[in-house]
N, C-alpha and C positions, 0 to 999 in steps of 0.2 A: 546434300551435305549432312553428315551424321550429327546427332545431338551433341556428341562429345566434341566434334570439330567446331560446331557452332559455339559451344560453351568456351572452348579454348580461345576462339577468335574474339568472343565477347570480353573475356578476361584480359586478353592482350590489349584490346582497344581501351578498356577501362584503365588499365595500368598506364598506358601511354597518355591518356587524358589526365590521369592523376599526376603524372610527372610534369606534364605541361602546365597544369594548374599550379603545381607547387613552384615551378620555375617562375611563373607569372607573379605569384604572391610574394616570392622572395625578392623579385625586382620591384614590386609595388611599394614596399616600405622605403626603397631608396629614391623613388621618383620625387623630384621637387624638394630636395633638402635645401633649407635656407639657413646658412650660418648666421647666428646672432652675436650679440655682444659677449656671450659666454662661450664662443667658439674661437678656436685658433687654427691657423694653417701652419704646419711645420714643414719647411722646405729643407730636406736632408741632403747635404753634401753635393750640391749642383756646382761642381768645381771643374776647373780645366783638367785636373788629373784623372777624372772619371769619365770624360767624354772622348770620342775619337781624336787621336793625336796626343792624348795625355799619357802619363806614365802607368796608369792602371785603368785603361779604357773599358767602359761598359758598352757593349754593342748597342748602337743607336741611342746612347745616353743623352746626346744633345736634343733628341726629339721631345724630351720632357719639358724643355724650356718654354716653348710657346703654349703648351697646355697649362703649365703652372702660372705663367703670366696672365692667361685668360681667366682662370678661376680665382686668382689672387684678388681680383677686383671685388669679389663677394665677401672679403674678410677685412675687418678692421684690426684684427690681431694677427700678426705674422711673426714667426720665429724662423730664422735661417741658421743652419749649422754648417760648420766647416771642419773637416779633418785638418789637424794642425800639428803634424809630427815633427819631432826633433830629428836632427841628423843621427844616424845609427840607432833608430828606434827599434824596440824589441820585436815589433811585428815585421821588420824587414828581413828578407832572406839573406841579404848582404851582411847582416850583423852576425852570421853564423858560418863558420868555415864548413864548406862542403854542402851547404843547404841551397836549394833552388826555390824560386817562387812557386807557390801553390803546394809545397810540401808543408809539413807541420812540425812543431816542436812542443815540448812540455815546459810551460813556465810555472811560476809559483801559484798562479790562479787556475791552471788547467791547460788543456790543449790550445795551441795558438796556430792558426793558419798563417803561413809566412807569405808576404806579399812583395812585389817589386818595390823599391824605394818610391814613395809617392807623397804628395801633399806636404812637402817639407816647408816648415815655417818661413814665410817671407818670400817664397819663390812664386813666379807666375803660375807654375803648376798648381799651387795651392789656392790661387785666386778664384773667386766666384766667376761663373761663366759671364762673359761680357754682355750677353743678351738677356740675362735674368733681370726682370723689371718688377721689383716688389718694394717700391719706395716707402711704403707704409710700415715696413718691418721695424719693430721696436728693438729687437735683440738679434745680434749675431753671436751665436754660441760656438766657441771653439772647443774641440774635444780631441783627445789623443795626444795632448801635449806633455803628458807624463812619460818620460822616456821608457820606463819599464812596464807600462800597462797600455794595452790597446783600448780603444773605445769605439764601439759600434753605435750603441744607443745614445740618443740625445739626453737621456735621463741618468744613466749610470754607466760607469766604466766597466771594462771586461772582468775586473776582479770582483764585481758584484757587491762592492763595499763603498766605492768612492762615488758620491753623488755629484752631478754637475750643477745642481741648484735649479734646474729648469722646473721641476715639479713644484717647488716652493714658489717660484716666480708666477707660474700659471695659476696656482691656487690663490695666491695673494691678489691676483687680478680677477678672480671670480670665474676663471675658465673651467668649464665642465666637459667640453667636447673638443677633440682634436682631429684634424684631417691631416694625414701624413702623406707626403709626396717626396720624390727625389730618387737618389741613387745610394746603394743598389737595393732592389726589392728584397732580396734574400739575405741581406746582411744588415746594413745600417737602418734601412727602412723597417724591416721586420723586428729588429731588436728594439727600435724606438716604439713601434706600435705595441709590442708585447709589454714593454715596461709601462707605457701609458695606461693600458688596461689594468695591469697589476696595481697601479697607483690610483685607480679609481676613475679614470677619465673614460667617457664614451669615445670609442676610437674607430675611425674610418681610414682605410688605405685607398687612395685614389689610383686604381690600377694603371690607367693609361697615362698617369702623370709620374710613373715609375718605370725603370728598366732594371733588368737583373743580370748578375754574373752567371748564375746557374752552374755552379761548380759541383760536379758529381751528384746531380739531382737536388741541389740545395733550394731551388725555386719551389718545386712541388712540396718539399718538406716544410719550407717556411710558410706557405699558404695553409698547409694542413695544421700546423701549430697555431698560426694566428686564428684560423677559424675555430679551433678547439677552445681558444681562450676568449672568444667573443668579439674579436676584431671583425668589423664589417668591411667587405670588399665592394667598392663602388667604382663607377666611372665618372669622369669629369662632367658628362652630360646629365648626371643625377643632381648636380648642384645648380640651384637657381642663381643666375647672375644678375638679374634685374632687381 
């Protein structure tokens, strides 16, 4: 083997070892995370409307339920959110003549994806999944109840002006770290996580406790944006349950 070939092989091996080492070190910080009294689990929109059989189903959305139930035992502070739309909500395609679900329109606060009618207030479709077991949850926060404004984030509505009050509640309770789970990764989970970071919370998204819609590459885009803003991507196995 020539010296050039040997050098190339050495550099390739070194690069692979470096990548492997980097991957291991990136996972090392996540191993054995132990939520304390200053941590909160946020369970985003685990509702009938977003699981198979609902009006806006996320593929395999029901699979998050046992994962969330398992890790919830590690948290003394839990917040659950519910999409809670009015009839004829501004985010519904049916509210606009000639519009179809997953098209978009321009509202006063910017572009709005139009959805099938879903999570209408008081309906079984809007109810929390029957198998979700988080009895220690202190708050159920309803969002999207203003008829003319959508609300993905648990912290702030889509007009980016109207606060839900969650940030103030968490800060008053001394919460510094949040773990975000639920539906859907690329919309309500991502918006919640990004706002949490912007508001000063250390933020983890528990990937296997979430499922995505992935509309036109929205999942990859959401992870890229979250990573850029310092949101940490972890697995449920990274959380110490004992």
